C-alpha positions in Angstrom: 170.6 129.2 26.2 171.4 132.7 25.0 174.1 133.2 27.6 176.3 130.5 26.1 178.2 131.7 23.0 181.1 130.1 21.3 184.1 132.2 20.3 183.5 133.4 16.7 186.9 133.4 14.9 186.9 135.4 11.7 189.3 134.3 9.0 190.2 137.5 7.2 191.4 137.9 3.6 189.8 134.7 2.2 188.8 135.4 -1.4 187.0 132.8 -3.6 188.5 132.9 -7.4 191.4 133.2 -9.8 191.4 135.1 -12.9 188.5 133.8 -15.1 189.5 130.5 -16.8 191.1 131.2 -20.1 189.8 128.0 -21.6 186.2 129.1 -21.2 186.0 131.0 -24.5 184.1 131.1 -27.8 181.1 128.9 -27.1 178.9 129.8 -30.1 175.9 127.5 -29.6 174.4 125.7 -26.6 171.3 123.8 -25.5 169.8 121.8 -22.7 168.5 118.6 -24.4 170.2 115.7 -26.2 168.4 113.2 -28.4 170.2 109.9 -28.5 168.9 107.4 -31.0 165.5 109.0 -30.9 165.3 109.3 -27.1 165.4 112.8 -25.7 166.8 113.7 -22.2 167.8 116.8 -20.4 171.6 117.5 -20.5 173.5 120.7 -21.3 175.8 120.8 -24.4 177.7 123.4 -26.2 179.4 124.0 -29.6 182.4 126.2 -30.6 184.7 126.7 -33.5 188.1 125.2 -33.7 190.9 124.9 -36.4 189.3 121.6 -37.5 185.8 122.9 -37.7 182.9 122.7 -35.3 183.6 121.2 -31.9 180.8 119.8 -29.7 180.9 119.3 -26.0 178.5 117.5 -23.6 178.3 118.5 -20.0 180.2 116.1 -17.8 177.0 115.5 -15.9 175.2 114.4 -19.2 178.2 112.3 -20.2 178.3 110.6 -16.8 174.6 110.1 -16.1 173.2 109.3 -19.6 176.2 107.9 -21.5 177.7 106.1 -18.5 181.2 107.5 -18.7 183.3 107.2 -15.6 185.0 110.5 -14.8 188.5 109.9 -13.4 190.7 112.0 -11.2 192.5 115.0 -12.6 194.3 118.1 -11.4 193.7 120.0 -14.6 190.2 121.5 -15.1 190.8 121.9 -18.8 191.3 118.2 -19.3 189.0 115.4 -18.1 190.1 111.7 -18.4 187.2 109.3 -18.7 186.7 105.5 -18.9 184.2 104.2 -21.4 184.9 100.7 -22.8 188.6 101.4 -23.4 191.7 99.8 -21.9 193.3 103.2 -21.3 191.6 106.4 -20.1 190.4 108.8 -22.8 191.3 112.4 -22.1 188.7 115.0 -23.2 189.4 118.7 -23.3 187.0 120.8 -21.2 185.6 124.3 -21.1 182.9 126.0 -19.1 179.6 127.4 -20.4 179.4 131.2 -20.6 177.3 131.1 -17.4 179.8 129.0 -15.6 177.1 126.7 -14.6 178.3 123.7 -16.7 181.5 122.2 -17.9 181.5 121.0 -21.5 183.7 118.0 -22.4 184.8 117.9 -26.1 183.3 114.6 -27.4 184.1 115.3 -31.1 187.1 112.8 -31.3 185.3 110.4 -28.9 182.3 110.4 -31.2 184.4 109.7 -34.2 186.1 106.7 -32.4 182.7 105.1 -31.6 180.9 106.0 -34.8 178.5 108.6 -33.5 176.9 111.1 -35.8 176.2 114.5 -34.0 174.1 117.5 -35.2 172.9 120.5 -33.3 169.3 121.4 -34.0 168.2 124.5 -32.1 168.1 123.6 -28.4 168.7 119.9 -29.1 171.9 118.0 -29.9 171.0 115.0 -32.0 173.2 111.9 -31.7 172.9 108.8 -33.7 175.0 105.9 -32.3 175.4 102.5 -33.8 172.8 100.0 -32.5 174.1 97.5 -29.9 173.0 94.2 -28.7 173.2 92.6 -25.2 174.3 89.2 -26.2 174.1 87.5 -22.8 173.5 88.5 -19.2 175.4 86.4 -16.7 175.2 86.1 -12.9 177.9 84.8 -10.6 178.1 84.4 -6.8 181.3 85.7 -5.3 182.7 85.7 -1.7 182.0 89.4 -1.5 178.6 89.4 -3.1 177.3 88.9 -6.6 178.5 89.9 -10.1 176.3 90.6 -13.1 177.9 90.7 -16.5 176.2 92.1 -19.6 178.0 90.9 -22.8 177.7 93.5 -25.5 178.6 93.3 -29.2 179.8 96.9 -29.1 180.1 99.7 -26.5 176.6 101.0 -25.5 175.4 104.0 -23.5 173.8 103.1 -20.1 172.4 104.8 -17.1 171.2 104.1 -13.6 167.4 104.7 -13.7 166.7 104.2 -10.1 168.6 103.6 -6.8 166.9 103.7 -3.5 168.8 104.8 -0.4 168.1 102.8 2.7 169.0 104.2 6.1 168.7 100.7 7.6 171.3 98.1 6.6 168.6 95.4 7.2 166.1 96.8 4.8 166.6 95.9 1.1 167.1 98.6 -1.6 166.5 98.5 -5.3 168.3 99.5 -8.4 167.4 99.7 -12.1 169.8 100.0 -15.0 169.0 100.8 -18.6 171.4 99.7 -21.3 171.0 101.1 -24.8 171.3 97.6 -26.3 168.7 95.4 -27.9 167.7 92.6 -25.6 168.6 89.1 -26.7 166.7 86.4 -24.8 168.9 84.3 -22.6 168.5 81.9 -19.8 168.8 84.6 -17.2 165.6 86.7 -17.3 164.4 86.3 -13.7 166.2 85.1 -10.7 165.5 85.0 -6.9 167.9 84.5 -4.1 167.4 84.3 -0.3 167.0 87.0 2.3 170.7 86.5 3.3 172.0 87.1 -0.2 173.7 90.3 -1.3 171.4 90.2 -4.4 167.9 89.2 -3.5 166.1 89.4 -6.9 167.1 90.1 -10.5 165.0 90.7 -13.6 166.2 91.3 -17.1 163.7 92.5 -19.8 163.5 94.5 -23.0 162.0 97.9 -23.4 162.0 100.1 -26.5 165.4 98.9 -27.8 167.0 98.8 -24.3 167.9 96.1 -21.9 166.5 96.9 -18.5 168.2 95.2 -15.5 166.3 95.6 -12.2 167.6 94.2 -8.9 166.8 94.1 -5.1 169.9 94.1 -2.9 170.7 94.0 0.8 170.5 97.4 2.5 174.2 97.4 3.2 175.2 96.6 -0.4 175.6 99.0 -3.4 176.1 98.4 -7.1 179.6 99.3 -8.5 179.7 99.4 -12.3 182.6 99.1 -14.6 183.1 98.9 -18.4 185.5 96.4 -19.9 186.6 96.3 -23.6 187.7 93.3 -25.7 185.2 91.8 -25.4 182.8 94.6 -24.4 181.2 94.0 -21.1 179.3 95.9 -18.5 180.1 94.6 -15.1 177.8 95.2 -12.1 179.3 94.2 -8.8 176.9 94.0 -5.8 179.1 94.4 -2.7 179.7 96.3 0.5 183.0 98.0 -0.1 184.0 101.6 -0.4 183.9 103.2 -3.9 187.1 104.2 -5.5 188.5 107.6 -4.4 188.0 110.5 -6.8 189.6 114.0 -7.0 188.6 116.2 -9.9 189.6 119.8 -10.3 186.4 120.9 -11.9 187.3 124.6 -12.1 190.3 126.6 -10.8 189.8 126.6 -7.1 186.8 124.2 -7.1 187.6 120.5 -6.6 185.2 117.6 -6.4 186.4 114.8 -4.1 185.2 111.4 -3.0 187.0 109.4 -0.3 186.2 106.9 2.5 187.0 108.2 6.0 187.7 105.6 8.7 186.3 106.4 12.1 186.9 103.7 14.7 185.9 100.4 13.1 183.6 102.0 10.5 184.2 103.4 7.0 182.2 106.3 5.7 182.1 107.2 2.0 182.2 111.0 1.9 181.8 113.3 -1.1 182.7 117.0 -0.9 183.5 120.1 -2.9 186.6 122.0 -1.8 186.8 125.7 -2.6 190.4 127.1 -2.5 191.1 130.6 -1.1 192.0 133.5 -3.3 189.5 132.7 -6.1 187.5 135.9 -7.0 185.7 134.1 -9.8 183.8 131.9 -7.3 181.0 133.5 -5.4 179.1 131.9 -2.5 175.4 132.8 -2.0 172.2 131.7 -0.4 169.7 130.5 -3.0 166.1 129.2 -2.9 163.6 127.9 -5.5 160.9 130.6 -5.9 162.2 133.9 -7.3 158.9 135.7 -6.3 158.4 134.2 -2.8 160.1 132.5 0.1 157.4 130.0 0.6 158.0 126.8 -1.4 160.2 123.7 -1.6 162.0 122.4 -4.7 164.5 119.7 -5.7 168.1 121.0 -5.2 168.6 120.2 -8.9 165.9 122.7 -9.9 167.0 125.4 -7.4 170.6 125.2 -8.7 169.7 125.2 -12.3 167.2 128.1 -11.9 169.9 130.1 -10.0 172.5 129.3 -12.7 175.1 128.2 -10.1 177.9 125.8 -10.8 177.6 124.0 -7.4 175.3 123.8 -4.4 174.5 122.0 -1.2 171.2 121.8 0.7 171.0 124.5 3.4 169.0 125.1 6.5 165.9 123.6 8.0 162.3 124.2 7.0 158.7 123.2 7.7 157.8 120.6 5.1 154.1 121.0 5.6 153.8 124.8 5.0 157.1 124.9 3.0 158.6 127.8 5.0 162.2 128.4 6.3 163.1 127.6 9.9 166.4 129.4 10.3 168.6 132.3 9.3 168.9 133.4 5.7 170.6 136.7 4.9 171.6 137.7 1.4 173.5 140.8 0.1 172.9 142.5 3.5 169.2 141.8 3.6 167.6 139.6 6.2 165.5 137.1 4.3 164.5 135.0 7.3 165.5 135.4 10.9 167.4 132.8 13.0 165.6 130.6 15.5 166.6 129.1 18.9 170.1 130.5 18.9 171.2 127.8 16.5 174.4 127.5 14.6 175.0 129.6 11.4 177.7 130.3 8.9 178.3 133.8 7.6 180.6 135.1 4.8 181.4 138.2 2.9 182.1 138.7 -0.8 185.7 139.2 0.1 185.9 135.7 1.5 185.8 136.4 5.3 183.9 133.7 7.0 182.6 132.9 10.5 180.6 130.2 12.3 178.8 130.4 15.6 175.4 130.3 17.3 173.2 133.2 16.2 170.3 135.2 17.3 168.7 138.3 15.8 167.5 141.1 18.1 165.0 143.1 16.1 162.9 146.0 17.6 159.8 147.8 16.5 160.0 151.5 17.4 156.6 153.0 18.0 155.5 156.5 19.2 154.9 155.0 22.7 158.1 152.9 23.0 159.8 149.8 21.7 158.4 146.3 21.1 160.5 143.2 20.3 160.0 141.5 17.0 160.5 137.7 17.6 160.9 136.6 14.0 161.1 137.9 10.4 159.8 136.0 7.4 160.0 132.8 9.4 157.9 129.6 9.5 158.6 129.2 13.2 155.7 130.6 15.1 156.5 132.1 18.5 154.6 134.2 21.1 155.0 137.8 20.2 155.3 140.0 17.1 156.3 138.4 13.8 157.1 140.5 10.7 156.3 139.3 7.1 157.7 141.4 4.2 157.3 141.1 0.4 160.2 138.7 0.5 157.8 136.2 1.9 155.5 136.5 -1.1 152.4 138.3 -2.3 150.4 137.2 0.7 150.5 135.6 4.1 148.5 132.6 5.2 148.0 132.4 9.0 150.1 129.7 10.6 148.1 129.6 13.9 144.3 129.8 14.3 144.3 132.9 16.4 146.5 135.7 15.1 146.1 139.5 14.7 147.2 140.8 11.3 148.4 144.4 11.2 149.2 146.0 7.8 151.9 148.6 7.6 152.5 150.8 4.5 155.3 153.3 4.2 156.1 152.8 7.9 152.5 153.6 9.0 149.8 151.2 10.4 146.8 151.2 8.0 144.6 148.5 9.5 144.2 145.5 11.9 142.3 142.2 11.3 141.8 138.9 12.9 143.4 135.9 11.2 139.9 134.2 11.0 138.6 137.0 8.9 140.3 135.7 5.7 142.2 132.7 4.4 145.2 134.9 3.5 146.3 138.5 3.7 148.1 140.6 1.0 151.5 141.8 2.0 151.9 145.5 1.0 154.6 146.0 -1.6 155.7 149.2 0.1 155.5 147.8 3.6 154.9 144.6 5.6 152.6 142.7 7.9 152.9 142.4 11.6 151.4 139.2 13.0 150.6 139.1 16.7 150.5 135.7 18.4 149.3 135.6 22.0 150.5 139.2 22.4 148.7 142.4 23.2 150.4 145.6 21.9 147.7 147.8 23.4 147.3 151.0 21.4 151.0 151.1 20.2 150.0 149.6 16.9 146.7 151.4 16.3 145.9 152.6 12.8 147.9 155.7 11.9 150.8 154.9 14.2 154.2 155.5 12.6 156.8 152.7 12.9 160.5 152.0 12.3 162.5 148.8 12.8 166.0 148.2 14.1 168.0 145.0 14.0 171.3 143.7 15.2 172.8 140.2 15.4 173.9 138.5 18.6 176.8 138.1 18.8 177.6 141.3 17.0 180.5 139.8 15.0 177.8 138.5 12.6 176.6 142.1 11.8 179.1 143.0 9.1 178.5 139.8 7.1 176.1 140.3 4.2 175.4 136.5 3.7 174.3 134.1 6.4 172.7 130.6 6.4 171.5 129.0 9.7 171.2 125.3 10.4 172.9 123.5 13.2 174.1 122.1 15.4 177.6 123.7 15.4 180.0 120.7 15.1 183.6 122.0 15.2 185.3 125.2 16.5 189.0 125.8 16.8 189.6 122.2 15.5 187.7 120.8 18.5 184.3 119.1 18.5 181.8 121.4 20.2 178.6 119.5 19.4 175.8 120.4 21.9 172.4 119.6 20.3 170.5 120.4 23.5 171.9 124.0 23.7 170.5 124.6 20.2 167.2 123.0 21.3 167.4 119.9 19.1 165.4 117.2 20.8 166.3 113.5 21.1 166.7 111.3 19.2 168.0 113.9 16.7 171.4 114.1 18.4 172.0 110.3 18.5 170.3 108.9 15.4 172.2 107.7 12.4 171.2 109.5 9.1 172.6 111.0 5.9 174.4 114.2 6.7 175.6 117.4 5.0 177.8 120.2 6.3 179.9 123.3 5.5 183.3 123.4 7.0 186.6 125.3 6.8 190.2 124.0 6.9 193.2 125.8 8.5 194.3 127.3 5.1 190.8 128.8 4.5 189.6 126.1 2.1 185.9 125.6 2.3 184.3 122.2 2.3 180.7 121.4 1.2 180.4 117.8 2.3 177.8 115.0 2.3 177.7 111.4 3.6 175.1 108.7 3.5 175.4 105.1 4.6 178.6 103.8 6.2 180.0 100.5 4.7 177.7 97.8 6.1 175.5 100.1 8.0 173.5 103.4 8.3 174.8 106.9 8.1 176.8 108.8 10.7 175.4 110.2 14.0 176.1 113.9 14.6 179.1 113.1 16.8 180.5 110.7 14.1 179.8 113.4 11.5 181.8 115.9 13.6 184.6 113.4 13.8 184.6 112.8 10.1 184.8 116.5 9.3 187.6 116.8 11.9 189.5 114.1 10.0 189.0 116.1 6.8 190.9 118.9 8.5 188.0 121.1 9.5 188.9 123.8 12.0 185.2 124.9 12.1 182.1 123.1 10.8 178.4 123.5 10.8 175.8 120.7 10.3 173.2 121.5 7.6 169.8 119.9 7.1 170.2 116.2 6.7 168.3 113.0 6.0 166.4 113.0 2.7 167.3 116.7 2.3 171.0 115.8 2.0 172.2 116.6 -1.6 175.4 117.9 -3.2 175.2 119.4 -6.7 177.8 120.2 -9.4 177.4 121.1 -13.0 173.9 119.6 -13.6 174.2 116.5 -11.4 173.9 115.3 -7.8 177.2 113.9 -6.8 176.1 112.0 -3.7 172.8 110.3 -4.6 170.3 109.4 -7.4 168.1 112.5 -8.0 165.0 110.3 -7.6 165.8 109.7 -3.9 166.4 113.4 -3.0 163.7 115.3 -1.2 162.7 118.9 -2.0 164.3 121.6 0.1 163.6 125.2 0.8 167.1 126.8 0.6 170.7 126.0 -0.3 174.2 127.4 -0.5 175.2 128.0 -4.1 178.5 128.6 -5.8 178.5 130.6 -9.0 181.5 130.7 -11.4 182.4 133.6 -13.5 183.9 132.1 -16.7 185.0 135.4 -18.3 182.8 135.2 -21.3 
């Protein structure tokens, strides 16, 4: 395995930012909660002064997820067209939060048009909108599926409360929609179809001033929602077609894109973020959920918000049971967790240089009597030999295997040895580390009082200069050619052939980086690894690395998941984050 190495091309001179966005200025007040007609939810907002008085902006994620606005394509990050019960797009001005983690859309004129009253109160933006009624709810069968129409007496906020993601096109999935409109009893309150229908079940009921619409649909179907004015209607189409393409320049050099990619006879909806070269205000970094320990898994939404990044994608593999990383993480020149099994990794510098290849770490423990190999550092992957656990791991180490020898090292000197069965956990010295011996006898080399030093180098050595690394695998594309070899990276069947949601980091010929995710194909399950490599190749990838997939697949931007409902996303151990320097 270790003898086979792919060439590791390095693209020099790639830099991730422009001058800080000039429109990200003068935010004087901001918060993280919005109260709409008495109901409070989490969403970022900001206020700033303008010639006409106070201007209020809501994060595009809040406007999209809780109000129901459809964000339309734009090439100008300072302007965002939306559709919300209007015949023509409404263009909102935009600016970024001082942290760069959110983009605020100016809703002041929008609120005036629809009769909203807005008032900041501390951390909360209070909004009072005119009460709406759902006059009727209609259901129609179409050649392509079913159409549900909610007739409203006025425009009303709405949100998708729940959407399950099925890997199997045969299994049904559910959705639940909450419309901020008083329920008016109609003939359609509960409906059942057959197992061959696009829509299997439908229920419409009131709840606290809202109309709740819940449905069960075929696994290959998805709800597509549109808002129509004159008269005001919310139209929910249940069908198996590709969503509309979307291309939004969210910040200079950071673009959100959605598009269906055709591969053979199949269509795959793909969502990705494209990071343009020469953008010093954008910084790529490994992130994880617990600031005080490496152990732990969290939703990508939580990891991204705690890290104050603008965007993120789930990263490498991990052990879901003990919540520990299974692959390379290096940040700011420090090894956080060592690579495993010579699997694929991506490395980058703060100046924008980037490389992908299969990676191993050769770390050595230098003792008075000779050298001993360290097989892993701060890793949840147990191997025969010596493992090292530093304070990065956390305050203590809990044995992974039943029979381990725990050696405490303080200031590069062995202070004691214990058996793993002597305690449930062992404190990790703040000025040192633990050595954990698994099926390995070091003799007297690690006796108390022995002085120790460590040495480490990457293999191949091209990885050594890079301060940031995330490992996952398999490697998918190199030099524009598919190089998938799951067995070489010790991924076992059926991992290499099964269809599943996928995520990846890739690079195009001009240096543009892609953070991409795909779930189900139209009328079927997600891509296999080889299909995923082909999809990325079609997106122009000259090199690409598969990231952890399945339920871990998640792509984040400005407070929202772009590729899935947050309720369907599993917790993850680490991610790749993108922070934006706004210039404030």
